[in-house]
All heavy atoms as an XYZ file, in Angstrom:
752
protein
N       3.958     13.112     -9.026
C       4.968     12.253     -8.422
C       5.382     11.204     -9.445
O       4.551     10.584    -10.085
C       4.407     11.593     -7.161
C       5.288     10.475     -6.624
S       4.601      9.636     -5.194
C       5.521     10.452     -3.915
N       6.680     11.065     -9.615
C       7.205     10.038    -10.495
C       7.226      8.709     -9.754
O       7.934      8.564     -8.771
C       8.614     10.435    -10.945
C       9.199      9.437    -11.900
O       8.486      8.604    -12.460
N      10.499      9.529    -12.114
N       6.446      7.765    -10.202
C       6.347      6.474     -9.528
C       6.982      5.419    -10.409
O       6.400      5.006    -11.406
C       4.884      6.141     -9.257
C       4.707      4.849     -8.524
C       4.419      3.635     -9.071
C       4.810      4.632     -7.116
N       4.351      2.686     -8.097
C       4.584      3.271     -6.888
C       5.087      5.460     -6.041
C       4.603      2.717     -5.616
C       5.106      4.907     -4.767
C       4.865      3.561     -4.570
N       8.204      5.051    -10.098
C       8.886      4.038    -10.871
C       9.799      3.240     -9.950
O      11.007      3.205    -10.124
C       9.686      4.685    -12.007
C      10.182      3.654    -12.993
O       9.659      2.543    -13.040
N      11.198      4.014    -13.767
N       9.219      2.598     -8.926
C      10.046      1.903     -7.944
C      10.532      0.561     -8.480
O       9.957     -0.012     -9.401
C       9.087      1.686     -6.779
C       7.761      1.564     -7.439
C       7.802      2.514     -8.608
N      11.590      0.081     -7.882
C      12.022     -1.294     -8.158
C      11.255     -2.201     -7.205
O      10.696     -1.739     -6.199
C      13.525     -1.451     -7.938
O      13.816     -1.644     -6.576
N      11.253     -3.475     -7.491
C      10.535     -4.391     -6.610
C      11.225     -4.559     -5.267
O      10.643     -5.077     -4.318
C      10.324     -5.742     -7.280
C      11.575     -6.535     -7.537
C      11.278     -7.868     -8.196
O      10.169     -8.070     -8.706
O      12.175     -8.714     -8.180
N      12.465     -4.083     -5.157
C      13.190     -4.171     -3.887
C      13.001     -2.933     -3.017
O      13.391     -2.933     -1.853
C      14.673     -4.410     -4.144
C      14.928     -5.651     -4.946
N      14.691     -6.912     -4.453
C      15.331     -5.820     -6.219
C      14.966     -7.804     -5.383
N      15.356     -7.169     -6.475
N      12.434     -1.864     -3.588
C      12.125     -0.688     -2.784
C      11.055     -1.050     -1.752
O      10.245     -1.950     -1.971
C      11.618      0.455     -3.667
C      12.704      1.033     -4.555
O      13.900      0.840     -4.238
O      12.354      1.669     -5.567
N      11.063     -0.350     -0.641
C      10.122     -0.641      0.447
C       9.066      0.457      0.564
O       9.335      1.616      0.271
C      10.859     -0.758      1.776
S      11.872     -2.237      1.896
N       7.917      0.058      1.019
C       6.813      0.981      1.268
C       6.364      0.786      2.706
O       6.305     -0.345      3.201
C       5.637      0.711      0.303
C       4.457      1.611      0.615
C       6.079      0.895     -1.145
N       6.054      1.897      3.352
C       5.493      1.817      4.703
C       4.465      2.920      4.884
O       4.522      3.954      4.216
C       6.591      1.938      5.764
O       7.258      3.173      5.641
N       3.528      2.694      5.785
C       2.524      3.701      6.115
C       3.228      4.867      6.804
O       4.204      4.676      7.533
C       1.457      3.109      7.018
N       2.746      6.082      6.582
C       3.403      7.263      7.148
C       3.073      7.503      8.616
O       3.773      8.214      9.296
C       3.004      8.537      6.378
O       1.591      8.716      6.491
C       3.435      8.470      4.931
N       1.974      6.969      9.086
C       1.537      7.276     10.441
C       0.672      8.515     10.503
O       0.301      8.958     11.587
N       0.363      9.077      9.346
C      -0.474     10.277      9.288
C      -1.938      9.935      9.076
O      -2.719     10.792      8.657
C      -0.008     11.199      8.154
C       1.355     11.790      8.421
O       1.707     11.939      9.616
O       2.069     12.093      7.461
N      -2.312      8.701      9.360
C      -3.697      8.291      9.149
C      -4.160      7.409     10.303
O      -3.353      6.743     10.958
C      -3.835      7.519      7.834
N      -5.434      7.465     10.547
C      -6.060      6.512     11.452
C      -6.999      5.665     10.608
O      -7.570      6.147      9.627
C      -6.832      7.184     12.612
C      -5.865      7.864     13.554
C      -7.862      8.160     12.101
N      -7.133      4.403     10.998
C      -7.933      3.465     10.222
C      -8.956      2.802     11.120
O      -8.708      2.588     12.310
C      -7.038      2.400      9.592
N     -10.098      2.509     10.545
C     -11.085      1.706     11.255
C     -11.784      0.814     10.234
O     -11.844      1.133      9.047
C     -12.084      2.569     12.004
S     -13.170      3.531     10.970
N     -12.260     -0.321     10.719
C     -12.954     -1.251      9.837
C     -14.185     -0.572      9.268
O     -14.882      0.175      9.963
C     -13.344     -2.513     10.598
C     -12.146     -3.338     10.998
C     -12.552     -4.627     11.704
O     -13.718     -5.052     11.599
O     -11.677     -5.205     12.361
N     -14.422     -0.860      7.996
C     -15.567     -0.284      7.309
C     -16.071     -1.349      6.344
O     -15.469     -1.567      5.293
C     -15.153      0.994      6.570
C     -16.273      1.700      5.884
C     -17.209      2.417      6.609
C     -16.400      1.649      4.507
C     -18.245      3.076      5.980
C     -17.427      2.304      3.866
C     -18.356      3.023      4.606
N     -17.139     -2.021      6.731
C     -17.609     -3.141      5.917
C     -16.549     -4.220      5.865
O     -16.040     -4.633      6.895
N     -16.189     -4.633      4.653
C     -15.145     -5.643      4.494
C     -13.770     -5.012      4.315
O     -12.781     -5.709      4.106
C     -15.466     -6.543      3.302
C     -16.717     -7.372      3.522
C     -17.016     -8.287      2.363
O     -16.133     -8.521      1.520
O     -18.160     -8.761      2.299
N     -13.697     -3.689      4.360
C     -12.432     -2.995      4.151
C     -12.100     -2.084      5.308
O     -12.395     -2.394      6.469
N     -11.472     -0.971      4.964
C     -11.063      0.002      5.967
C     -11.441      1.404      5.519
O     -11.469      1.690      4.325
C      -9.535     -0.003      6.136
C      -8.864     -1.112      6.893
C      -7.347     -0.908      6.866
C      -9.347     -1.178      8.329
N     -11.697      2.260      6.482
C     -11.792      3.691      6.229
C     -10.525      4.307      6.818
O     -10.119      3.961      7.930
C     -13.023      4.290      6.887
N      -9.886      5.167      6.041
C      -8.671      5.849      6.486
C      -8.940      7.339      6.537
O      -9.540      7.895      5.617
C      -7.516      5.621      5.503
C      -7.033      4.208      5.271
C      -5.949      4.202      4.195
C      -6.508      3.611      6.555
N      -8.504      7.972      7.594
C      -8.571      9.420      7.691
C      -7.153      9.956      7.686
O      -6.360      9.631      8.578
C      -9.291      9.865      8.964
C      -9.230     11.374      9.252
C      -9.922     12.174      8.153
C      -9.828     11.672     10.624
N      -6.845     10.762      6.676
C      -5.551     11.434      6.641
C      -5.614     12.581      7.638
O      -6.398     13.516      7.477
C      -5.252     11.946      5.223
C      -3.881     12.575      5.126
O      -3.403     13.232      6.059
N      -3.237     12.378      3.987
N      -4.816     12.500      8.672
C      -4.871     13.488      9.758
C      -4.350     14.851      9.348
O      -4.669     15.851     10.002
C      -4.090     12.964     10.964
C      -4.647     11.688     11.583
C      -3.680     11.136     12.625
C      -6.021     11.929     12.172
N      -3.582     14.924      8.285
C      -3.069     16.219      7.827
C      -4.058     16.941      6.920
O      -4.180     18.149      6.977
C      -1.733     16.042      7.112
C      -0.608     15.681      8.046
C       0.720     15.685      7.330
C       1.852     15.471      8.331
N       3.151     15.443      7.671
N      -4.749     16.179      6.071
C      -5.661     16.816      5.113
C      -7.123     16.710      5.532
O      -7.976     17.350      4.924
C      -5.485     16.175      3.733
O      -5.912     14.814      3.766
N      -7.409     15.865      6.522
C      -8.785     15.580      6.955
C      -9.635     14.987      5.839
O     -10.844     15.192      5.794
C      -9.461     16.825      7.519
C      -8.857     17.237      8.839
O      -8.485     16.397      9.645
N      -8.730     18.530      9.052
N      -8.999     14.255      4.931
C      -9.709     13.564      3.851
C      -9.825     12.091      4.213
O      -8.859     11.477      4.662
C      -8.981     13.746      2.504
C      -8.968     15.223      2.108
C      -9.618     12.886      1.405
C      -8.178     15.526      0.857
N     -11.029     11.562      3.989
C     -11.277     10.141      4.208
C     -11.030      9.360      2.932
O     -11.322      9.845      1.831
C     -12.726      9.897      4.634
C     -12.997     10.180      6.079
C     -13.501     11.404      6.478
C     -12.757      9.208      7.039
C     -13.755     11.679      7.804
C     -13.010      9.459      8.376
C     -13.513     10.707      8.755
O     -13.767     10.962     10.062
N     -10.541      8.155      3.078
C     -10.336      7.222      1.972
C     -10.939      5.890      2.397
O     -11.026      5.588      3.593
C      -8.843      7.020      1.687
C      -8.137      8.306      1.337
C      -7.594      9.105      2.334
C      -8.032      8.722      0.022
C      -6.960     10.306      2.021
C      -7.407      9.910     -0.305
C      -6.877     10.696      0.698
O      -6.257     11.876      0.389
N     -11.338      5.090      1.434
C     -11.809      3.746      1.757
C     -10.990      2.730      0.976
O     -10.574      2.988     -0.153
C     -13.294      3.591      1.441
O     -13.527      3.718      0.058
N     -10.737      1.634      1.621
C     -10.009      0.531      1.002
C     -10.891     -0.700      1.044
O     -11.519     -0.982      2.071
C      -8.714      0.234      1.763
C      -7.669      1.350      1.829
C      -6.496      0.911      2.707
C      -7.176      1.718      0.438
N     -10.893     -1.461     -0.061
C     -11.622     -2.730     -0.052
C     -10.815     -3.758      0.753
O      -9.785     -3.420      1.352
C     -11.912     -3.192     -1.484
C     -10.642     -3.508     -2.263
O      -9.563     -3.664     -1.693
N     -10.768     -3.593     -3.576
N     -11.262     -4.977      0.757
C     -10.609     -6.010      1.551
C      -9.150     -6.232      1.176
O      -8.285     -6.409      2.043
N      -8.849     -6.221     -0.111
C      -7.463     -6.402     -0.553
C      -6.627     -5.189     -0.143
O      -5.509     -5.323      0.351
C      -7.384     -6.622     -2.077
C      -5.936     -6.779     -2.523
C      -8.201     -7.836     -2.481
N      -7.195     -3.998     -0.307
C      -6.489     -2.788      0.113
C      -6.228     -2.799      1.612
O      -5.159     -2.383      2.067
N      -7.205     -3.272      2.375
C      -7.030     -3.357      3.829
C      -5.900     -4.333      4.175
O      -5.101     -4.076      5.090
C      -8.336     -3.784      4.483
N      -5.830     -5.447      3.438
C      -4.746     -6.417      3.651
C      -3.391     -5.761      3.397
O      -2.453     -5.892      4.188
C      -4.964     -7.628      2.730
C      -3.881     -8.654      2.783
C      -3.643     -9.400      3.922
C      -3.080     -8.885      1.666
C      -2.632    -10.358      3.961
C      -2.080     -9.834      1.687
C      -1.850    -10.569      2.845
N      -3.295     -5.010      2.299
C      -2.040     -4.333      1.963
C      -1.721     -3.262      3.009
O      -0.572     -3.104      3.425
C      -2.116     -3.744      0.543
C      -2.178     -4.892     -0.478
C      -0.934     -2.816      0.257
C      -2.486     -4.462     -1.897
N      -2.746     -2.551      3.463
C      -2.535     -1.530      4.502
C      -1.917     -2.163      5.746
O      -1.000     -1.619      6.353
C      -3.850     -0.837      4.833
C      -3.717      0.212      5.894
C      -4.121      0.126      7.198
C      -3.110      1.511      5.747
N      -3.801      1.289      7.852
C      -3.189      2.153      6.997
C      -2.516      2.167      4.686
C      -2.697      3.438      7.208
C      -2.021      3.450      4.897
C      -2.119      4.067      6.142
N      -2.422     -3.320      6.140
C      -1.856     -4.014      7.305
C      -0.399     -4.390      7.048
O       0.442     -4.290      7.940
C      -2.687     -5.246      7.658
C      -4.051     -4.911      8.207
C      -3.991     -4.042      9.462
O      -3.128     -4.284     10.326
O      -4.795     -3.099      9.564
N      -0.110     -4.848      5.822
C       1.265     -5.249      5.497
C       2.243     -4.090      5.634
O       3.376     -4.267      6.082
C       1.341     -5.791      4.064
C       0.701     -7.152      3.792
C       0.730     -7.448      2.290
C       1.423     -8.248      4.568
N       1.819     -2.884      5.238
C       2.771     -1.767      5.208
C       2.827     -0.997      6.528
O       3.407      0.084      6.578
C       2.516     -0.818      4.017
C       1.159     -0.112      4.144
C       2.652     -1.570      2.698
C       0.965      1.012      3.125
N       2.262     -1.560      7.565
C       2.443     -0.932      8.877
C       3.905     -1.038      9.310
O       4.358     -0.304     10.188
C       1.509     -1.545      9.920
C       0.031     -1.272      9.623
C      -0.244      0.210      9.378
O      -0.035      1.039     10.262
N      -0.681      0.550      8.168
N       4.622     -1.965      8.708
C       6.075     -2.083      8.831
C       6.621     -2.027      7.409
O       5.948     -2.474      6.479
C       6.472     -3.428      9.474
C       5.946     -3.613     10.877
C       6.629     -2.701     11.881
O       7.814     -2.370     11.672
O       5.972     -2.310     12.865
N       7.814     -1.479      7.198
C       8.346     -1.412      5.831
C       8.402     -2.801      5.178
O       8.879     -3.764      5.783
C       9.758     -0.845      6.021
C       9.700     -0.114      7.319
C       8.721     -0.885      8.171
N       7.850     -2.855      3.978
C       7.845     -4.110      3.204
C       8.298     -3.796      1.789
O       7.943     -2.764      1.223
C       6.434     -4.692      3.107
C       5.854     -5.216      4.383
C       6.371     -6.600      4.683
C       5.678     -7.239      5.867
N       5.889     -6.583      7.137
N       9.068     -4.708      1.217
C       9.452     -4.516     -0.181
C       8.216     -4.707     -1.052
O       7.278     -5.439     -0.689
C      10.551     -5.497     -0.586
O      10.020     -6.791     -0.742
N       8.244     -4.046     -2.190
C       7.126     -4.181     -3.116
C       6.997     -5.635     -3.568
O       5.882     -6.149     -3.695
C       7.301     -3.203     -4.285
C       7.128     -1.761     -3.754
C       6.330     -3.496     -5.420
C       7.410     -0.676     -4.751
N       8.115     -6.321     -3.739
C       8.072     -7.742     -4.120
C       7.378     -8.567     -3.038
O       6.574     -9.458     -3.349
C       9.483     -8.267     -4.363
N       7.672     -8.281     -1.777
C       7.026     -9.023     -0.681
C       5.520     -8.745     -0.634
O       4.730     -9.642     -0.351
C       7.658     -8.667      0.661
C       9.040     -9.283      0.827
O       9.414    -10.175      0.043
O       9.755     -8.850      1.750
N       5.134     -7.494     -0.895
C       3.710     -7.146     -0.883
C       2.992     -7.889     -2.007
O       1.950     -8.505     -1.781
C       3.527     -5.616     -1.019
C       4.118     -4.917      0.205
C       2.052     -5.260     -1.190
C       4.281     -3.404      0.035
N       3.572     -7.847     -3.207
C       2.961     -8.570     -4.332
C       2.877    -10.063     -4.030
O       1.861    -10.700     -4.300
C       3.768     -8.351     -5.603
C       3.683     -6.957     -6.159
C       4.554     -6.854     -7.397
N       4.716     -5.495     -7.846
C       5.804     -5.045     -8.481
N       6.796     -5.870     -8.758
N       5.865     -3.785     -8.859
N       3.945    -10.623     -3.461
C       3.958    -12.049     -3.131
C       2.887    -12.416     -2.117
O       2.237    -13.457     -2.236
N       2.689    -11.565     -1.120
C       1.665    -11.830     -0.104
C       0.271    -11.788     -0.715
O      -0.588    -12.611     -0.372
C       1.783    -10.812      1.031
N       0.038    -10.844     -1.621
C      -1.275    -10.753     -2.282
C      -1.495    -11.968     -3.168
O      -2.582    -12.569     -3.162
C      -1.397     -9.434     -3.076
C      -2.649     -9.428     -3.941
C      -1.397     -8.243     -2.119
N      -0.463    -12.378     -3.908
C      -0.593    -13.561     -4.766
C      -0.860    -14.820     -3.942
O      -1.623    -15.686     -4.363
C       0.676    -13.756     -5.600
C       0.841    -12.823     -6.788
C       2.246    -12.952     -7.381
C      -0.225    -13.093     -7.852
N      -0.239    -14.918     -2.769
C      -0.425    -16.094     -1.917
C      -1.822    -16.136     -1.307
O      -2.363    -17.209     -1.047
C       0.633    -16.107     -0.808
N      -2.417    -14.970     -1.084
C      -3.707    -14.920     -0.387
C      -4.906    -14.903     -1.325
O      -5.967    -15.421     -0.984
C      -3.751    -13.693      0.508
C      -4.997    -13.620      1.348
C      -4.830    -12.651      2.446
N      -6.049    -12.569      3.219
C      -6.107    -12.126      4.435
N      -5.014    -11.722      5.037
N      -7.246    -12.058      5.063
N      -4.737    -14.281     -2.496
C      -5.876    -14.102     -3.399
C      -5.637    -14.814     -4.724
O      -4.494    -14.959     -5.159
C      -6.121    -12.612     -3.647
C      -6.477    -11.856     -2.402
C      -5.511    -11.133     -1.711
C      -7.771    -11.894     -1.896
C      -5.829    -10.449     -0.549
C      -8.100    -11.203     -0.732
C      -7.124    -10.485     -0.066
O      -7.439     -9.814      1.087
N      -6.712    -15.215     -5.355
C      -6.647    -15.871     -6.652
C      -6.594    -14.799     -7.732
O      -7.629    -14.347     -8.214
C      -7.868    -16.777     -6.829
C      -7.827    -17.532     -8.133
O      -6.764    -17.669     -8.742
N      -8.973    -18.010     -8.569
N      -5.399    -14.375     -8.091
C      -5.210    -13.307     -9.073
C      -3.950    -13.624     -9.872
O      -3.003    -14.205     -9.351
C      -5.106    -11.935     -8.368
C      -3.924    -11.869     -7.441
C      -5.073    -10.795     -9.358
N      -3.970    -13.267    -11.166
C      -2.762    -13.521    -11.952
C      -1.706    -12.467    -11.617
O      -2.012    -11.368    -11.135
C      -3.057    -13.586    -13.458
C      -3.456    -12.251    -14.040
O      -2.558    -11.418    -14.230
O      -4.660    -12.060    -14.307
N      -0.453    -12.801    -11.891
C       0.675    -11.970    -11.479
C       0.640    -10.580    -12.110
O       0.965     -9.587    -11.441
C       1.992    -12.666    -11.798
N       0.262    -10.463    -13.376
C       0.250     -9.149    -14.030
C      -0.814     -8.245    -13.426
O      -0.581     -7.059    -13.188
C       0.021     -9.301    -15.537
C       1.245     -9.805    -16.267
C       1.086     -9.747    -17.776
O       0.435     -8.820    -18.271
O       1.614    -10.656    -18.429
N      -1.983     -8.806    -13.176
C      -3.061     -8.027    -12.561
C      -2.675     -7.611    -11.146
O      -2.917     -6.476    -10.721
C      -4.358     -8.851    -12.550
C      -5.509     -8.216    -11.814
C      -6.133     -7.102    -12.605
N      -7.135     -6.387    -11.868
C      -8.437     -6.599    -11.942
N      -8.903     -7.525    -12.740
N      -9.275     -5.880    -11.235
N      -2.067     -8.538    -10.411
C      -1.612     -8.241     -9.053
C      -0.623     -7.081     -9.072
O      -0.754     -6.131     -8.295
C      -0.983     -9.482     -8.431
S      -0.258     -9.200     -6.810
N       0.364     -7.147     -9.969
C       1.373     -6.087    -10.047
C       0.720     -4.743    -10.342
O       1.002     -3.746     -9.665
C       2.405     -6.416    -11.124
C       3.470     -5.353    -11.305
C       4.414     -5.700    -12.446
C       5.527     -4.682    -12.639
N       5.108     -3.326    -12.789
N      -0.168     -4.722    -11.317
C      -0.820     -3.463    -11.697
C      -1.652     -2.900    -10.551
O      -1.580     -1.697    -10.243
C      -1.684     -3.679    -12.934
N      -2.434     -3.750     -9.902
C      -3.315     -3.275     -8.835
C      -2.538     -2.872     -7.583
O      -2.845     -1.847     -6.957
C      -4.360     -4.339     -8.490
C      -5.394     -4.517     -9.597
O      -5.392     -3.725    -10.570
O      -6.190     -5.465     -9.496
N      -1.539     -3.664     -7.205
C      -0.734     -3.324     -6.020
C       0.021     -2.021     -6.264
O       0.029     -1.127     -5.409
C       0.231     -4.473     -5.650
C       1.284     -4.009     -4.643
C      -0.539     -5.676     -5.107
N       0.633     -1.896     -7.442
C       1.380     -0.669     -7.747
C       0.457      0.548     -7.741
O       0.831      1.607     -7.226
C       2.086     -0.789     -9.093
C       3.303     -1.704     -9.036
O       3.594     -2.249     -7.953
O       3.954     -1.873    -10.083
N      -0.737      0.406     -8.306
C      -1.676      1.526     -8.342
C      -2.087      1.935     -6.930
O      -2.149      3.135     -6.614
C      -2.905      1.163     -9.176
N      -2.355      0.965     -6.082
C      -2.742      1.298     -4.710
C      -1.592      1.967     -3.957
O      -1.783      3.007     -3.308
C      -3.202      0.051     -3.949
C      -3.531      0.313     -2.475
C      -4.692      1.290     -2.326
C      -3.814     -0.976     -1.736
N      -0.391      1.391     -4.057
C       0.750      1.965     -3.343
C       1.056      3.371     -3.842
O       1.350      4.275     -3.041
C       1.979      1.057     -3.493
C       1.857     -0.319     -2.832
C       3.098     -1.141     -3.147
C       1.633     -0.224     -1.331
N       0.963      3.584     -5.142
C       1.188      4.919     -5.692
C       0.132      5.890     -5.169
O       0.443      7.001     -4.766
C       1.169      4.885     -7.217
C       1.411      6.255     -7.826
C       1.452      6.243     -9.346
O       1.198      5.218     -9.967
N       1.778      7.365     -9.932
N      -1.113      5.460     -5.156
C      -2.181      6.318     -4.650
C      -1.990      6.654     -3.180
O      -2.179      7.812     -2.771
N      -1.600      5.674     -2.393
C      -1.345      5.938     -0.971
C      -0.195      6.924     -0.807
O      -0.269      7.848      0.008
C      -1.039      4.631     -0.234
C      -2.205      3.642     -0.072
C      -1.691      2.311      0.472
C      -3.296      4.207      0.825
N       0.859      6.750     -1.591
C       2.017      7.646     -1.492
C       1.650      9.059     -1.938
O       2.029     10.037     -1.287
C       3.174      7.092     -2.317
N       0.926      9.178     -3.030
C       0.559     10.500     -3.540
C      -0.361     11.258     -2.586
O      -0.414     12.485     -2.616
C      -0.099     10.366     -4.911
C       0.893      9.987     -5.993
C       0.259      9.772     -7.347
O      -0.993      9.728     -7.445
O       1.015      9.612     -8.315
N      -1.082     10.513     -1.760
C      -1.989     11.156     -0.811
C      -1.410     11.245      0.596
O      -2.137     11.512      1.563
C      -3.331     10.421     -0.811
C      -4.078     10.691     -2.099
O      -4.572     11.795     -2.307
N      -4.127      9.720     -2.999
N      -0.109     11.002      0.714
C       0.580     11.186      1.982
C       0.310     10.104      3.008
O       0.582     10.296      4.197
N      -0.182      8.970      2.560
C      -0.507      7.892      3.495
C       0.570      6.815      3.552
O       0.558      5.979      4.454
C      -1.846      7.263      3.117
C      -3.030      8.246      3.148
C      -4.260      7.613      2.534
C      -3.293      8.703      4.562
N       1.475      6.815      2.592
C       2.567      5.836      2.563
C       3.800      6.525      1.987
O       3.698      7.544      1.299
C       2.191      4.630      1.708
N       4.941      5.969      2.322
C       6.189      6.513      1.778
C       6.973      5.387      1.124
O       6.964      4.250      1.581
C       7.010      7.217      2.842
C       7.806      6.323      3.750
C       8.708      7.093      4.723
N       8.043      8.153      5.432
C       7.395      8.009      6.596
N       7.362      6.831      7.165
N       6.806      9.014      7.174
N       7.627      5.761      0.037
C       8.485      4.838     -0.703
C       9.912      5.048     -0.245
O      10.384      6.183     -0.170
C       8.364      5.114     -2.206
C       9.247      4.298     -3.126
C       8.842      2.820     -3.094
C       9.159      4.840     -4.545
N      10.569      3.969      0.082
C      11.969      4.028      0.490
C      12.753      3.208     -0.518
O      12.539      2.003     -0.637
C      12.140      3.452      1.896
C      11.323      4.220      2.913
C      11.074      3.423      4.174
O      10.858      2.225      4.133
N      11.111      4.119      5.295
N      13.624      3.891     -1.239
C      14.419      3.186     -2.230
C      15.397      2.262     -1.535
O      15.902      2.568     -0.454
C      15.150      4.166     -3.138
C      14.189      4.971     -3.977
N      13.508      4.420     -5.042
C      13.764      6.243     -3.884
C      12.728      5.339     -5.578
N      12.853      6.458     -4.887
N      15.642      1.124     -2.187
C      16.546      0.147     -1.597
C      17.902      0.789     -1.361
O      18.336      1.666     -2.106
C      16.684     -1.071     -2.503
C      17.332     -0.763     -3.832
C      17.407     -1.971     -4.724
O      17.877     -3.014     -4.252
O      17.001     -1.875     -5.873
N      18.541      0.349     -0.311
C      19.854      0.881      0.021
C      20.876      0.418     -1.002
O      20.869     -0.749     -1.411
C      20.268      0.427      1.411
N      21.698      1.331     -1.425
C      22.769      0.955     -2.332
C      23.906      0.380     -1.510
O      24.299      0.924     -0.489
C      23.239      2.172     -3.119
C      22.161      2.821     -3.994
C      22.710      4.081     -4.642
C      21.684      1.848     -5.054
N      24.426     -0.739     -1.948
C      25.493     -1.400     -1.185
C      26.813     -1.161     -1.848
O      26.970     -1.120     -2.998
C      25.234     -2.911     -1.081
C      26.291     -3.572     -0.216
C      23.853     -3.181     -0.563
C-alpha cells in the first residue's frame, strides 16, 4: 500500500474490529481475518479518535496536546500506526475532498 497522505486527509476505523481494554491499552480483533492486535495507551487514544473521521493533522495535534512528545516523533509514530491500521484493514484513509 502506498502511504503518502496529506495532513488534511482523514482516517477512520473501518468497523471491522472489536476492541476491549487490555492492560493500559486495547486488544483489537479483526473480524474479517480473525487476527488479534494490541495497542498501547497512545494507540488506544488514537483508536478512540478515529471512531469518527479525523484529519491526520487533528490526530497529531491531539497526541501532541495529550502527551509529552516532540512534533517529529509524534508525526512518525502516528503515521506508522495509522498506516499499520490501514494495511491491516482496521482503518481507512479518505483523501481530502477537492474543492
